[in-house]
C-alpha positions in Angstrom: 123.0 128.3 98.3 121.1 130.0 101.2 117.5 129.2 101.9 116.2 132.5 100.5 118.1 131.9 97.2 116.8 128.4 96.9 113.3 129.8 96.1 111.8 132.5 94.0 108.8 134.6 95.1 106.0 136.1 93.1 103.2 138.3 94.5 100.2 140.2 93.3 97.3 142.1 94.8 94.5 143.9 93.0 91.2 145.7 93.8 88.0 144.0 92.9 85.6 145.6 90.5 83.2 146.8 93.2 85.9 148.6 95.1 87.2 150.2 91.9 83.7 151.5 91.0 83.2 152.8 94.5 86.6 154.4 94.6 87.4 152.5 97.8 90.7 151.1 98.8 91.1 147.3 98.5 90.8 145.4 101.7 93.3 142.6 101.1 96.8 142.5 102.6 99.9 140.9 101.3 103.4 140.5 102.8 106.5 138.5 102.1 109.5 138.1 104.5 112.9 136.6 104.1 115.1 136.2 107.2 117.5 133.8 108.9 114.7 131.6 110.1 113.2 131.1 106.6 110.6 132.5 104.3 107.2 133.8 105.3 104.2 134.7 103.0 100.8 135.9 104.1 97.6 137.1 102.4 94.8 138.6 104.4 91.2 139.6 103.6 89.5 142.4 105.5 85.8 142.2 106.4 83.8 143.7 103.5 81.3 145.5 105.8 84.0 147.1 108.0 85.1 150.6 106.9 88.8 150.2 107.8 89.4 146.5 107.8 92.4 146.9 105.4 94.3 148.5 108.3 94.3 145.4 110.4 94.5 143.1 107.5 97.8 144.6 106.3 99.3 144.9 109.7 98.5 141.2 110.3 99.9 140.2 107.0 103.3 141.8 107.9 103.2 140.2 111.3 102.3 136.7 110.1 105.0 136.7 107.4 107.7 137.8 109.7 106.7 135.9 112.9 105.6 132.6 111.3 109.0 131.2 110.2 110.4 131.6 113.8 107.3 129.9 115.2 107.6 127.0 112.7 111.3 126.5 113.6 110.6 126.5 117.4 107.6 124.3 118.0 106.5 120.8 117.2 104.1 120.3 114.3 101.1 119.5 116.6 101.6 122.8 118.4 102.0 125.1 115.5 98.4 126.1 114.9 97.8 126.7 118.7 101.0 128.7 119.0 100.3 130.9 116.0 96.7 131.6 117.0 97.7 132.6 120.6 100.6 134.8 119.3 98.3 136.5 116.8 95.7 137.2 119.5 98.5 138.7 121.7 99.8 140.9 118.8 96.3 142.2 117.9 95.5 142.9 121.5 98.7 144.9 122.0 97.9 147.0 118.9 94.3 147.7 119.9 95.3 148.5 123.5 98.0 151.0 122.2 95.3 152.9 120.4 93.8 154.0 123.7 90.4 154.1 122.2 88.9 155.7 125.3 86.0 153.3 125.8 85.5 152.6 122.1 87.8 149.5 122.0 85.1 147.2 120.5 84.3 149.8 117.9 87.9 150.0 116.9 88.2 146.2 116.6 85.0 145.9 114.5 86.1 148.7 112.2 89.7 147.7 111.6 90.6 144.3 112.9 88.3 141.7 111.4 90.1 139.8 108.7 90.8 136.2 107.5 94.2 135.0 106.5 96.3 132.3 104.7 100.0 132.1 105.5 102.9 129.9 104.5 106.2 129.4 106.1 109.3 127.7 104.7 112.4 126.7 106.8 115.3 124.4 105.9 113.3 121.5 107.4 109.6 122.2 107.0 106.9 123.8 105.0 103.6 124.8 106.7 100.5 126.5 105.4 97.8 127.7 107.8 94.5 129.6 107.3 91.7 131.0 109.4 88.4 132.5 108.0 88.6 131.7 104.3 91.1 131.4 101.5 92.9 128.7 99.5 96.3 127.2 98.9 98.0 124.8 96.4 101.0 122.8 97.5 102.7 121.3 94.5 99.6 119.7 92.8 97.5 119.4 96.0 94.8 122.0 97.0 93.5 123.0 100.3 90.9 125.6 101.2 89.0 127.1 104.1 85.5 128.2 103.3 83.7 131.1 105.1 80.9 128.9 106.5 77.2 129.3 106.6 75.9 132.8 105.6 79.4 133.8 104.3 80.5 134.4 107.9 84.3 133.7 108.2 85.8 132.8 111.5 87.8 136.0 112.0 90.6 136.0 114.5 89.5 139.4 115.7 86.4 137.9 117.2 88.6 136.9 120.1 89.2 140.6 120.9 85.5 141.1 121.2 84.9 138.1 123.5 82.9 136.3 120.8 83.2 132.6 120.0 86.0 131.9 117.5 88.2 129.0 116.4 91.8 129.2 115.4 94.1 128.6 112.5 93.7 125.4 110.4 96.8 123.6 109.2 96.3 123.0 105.4 99.8 121.5 104.8 102.8 120.5 106.9 105.4 118.8 104.9 109.2 118.2 104.7 110.8 121.1 102.9 112.6 118.8 100.5 109.3 117.9 98.9 108.4 121.5 98.0 108.4 122.5 94.3 105.8 125.2 94.3 103.3 126.7 96.7 100.5 129.2 96.1 98.3 131.0 98.7 95.4 133.3 98.0 92.5 135.2 99.5 89.0 134.0 98.6 88.8 136.5 95.8 90.7 134.0 93.7 88.0 131.3 94.0 86.1 132.3 90.8 89.3 131.4 88.8 88.7 127.8 89.6 85.6 127.7 87.5 87.2 129.0 84.3 88.9 127.2 81.5 88.2 123.9 79.7 87.4 120.8 81.7 90.8 119.4 81.2 92.6 122.6 82.2 93.8 123.7 85.6 93.6 127.5 85.8 95.2 127.7 89.2 98.3 125.7 87.9 98.3 127.9 84.8 98.4 131.1 86.9 101.2 129.6 89.1 103.3 128.4 86.1 102.8 131.6 84.2 104.2 133.6 87.2 107.1 131.3 87.7 108.0 131.2 84.1 107.6 134.9 83.5 110.6 137.2 83.0 108.8 140.3 84.3 108.4 140.5 88.1 105.0 142.1 87.8 103.5 139.4 85.6 101.3 138.0 88.3 99.7 141.3 89.3 99.2 142.2 85.6 97.5 138.9 84.9 95.2 139.3 87.9 94.3 142.8 86.8 93.6 141.5 83.3 91.3 138.7 84.6 89.5 141.3 86.8 88.8 143.5 83.8 87.5 140.5 82.0 85.0 140.0 84.7 86.4 136.9 86.4 86.9 138.7 89.8 84.4 140.9 91.6 86.3 140.8 94.9 89.8 141.9 95.8 92.5 139.3 95.2 95.9 138.7 96.8 98.2 135.9 95.7 101.7 134.9 96.8 103.7 132.1 95.2 107.0 130.5 96.2 108.7 128.1 93.8 112.0 126.2 94.0 114.6 128.1 92.0 115.8 126.4 88.8 
């Protein structure tokens, strides 16, 4: 069985209530990539105060999902976060420079290229999950999260294009691929789900297991939409799940 057939993928992305009411496009991005190097999944969350942040968020999601498995296969674990951060900065700079913004480069960056991300890469040997800004992940029954920081101010990668202080990706998980049973990544819009359900229930695991066990490929997105209409989510939500095929 090839690597891509060893796992099943489930994805969903919805607009938050506020964006629906304002008739605005959602600002989250979502991408999945299958290739010879492995599997890549990425979710991105555009800055809420930037008018076109979904543009950069969705471009970056596609780039992260396709580039990450190759990076994971070619560098040592200790170098992955640095390599991914540097490569992402280079990609974003090339896109912004190609816009030829005629002196308005910083305005273009602030409008379209401020976003956070969570990404996951699976090769035949390794599984890695990285994040920058904010978001959450669940590897098997473990959880990891990156919080936006004081004042709800995420560490956006795009700050590097503006010459502003910024960090880099954080490795949430780096494990042998043989251990992987399921993996979920999500933008911070999913955080409110963690506070629902009875004390002895795990709503994140229920969402994951429901998607994996569903026969309909759009179950996850339908479930997210139903939860949003019930008032659980105010923000946009993007979720990607990979699970070992039965």
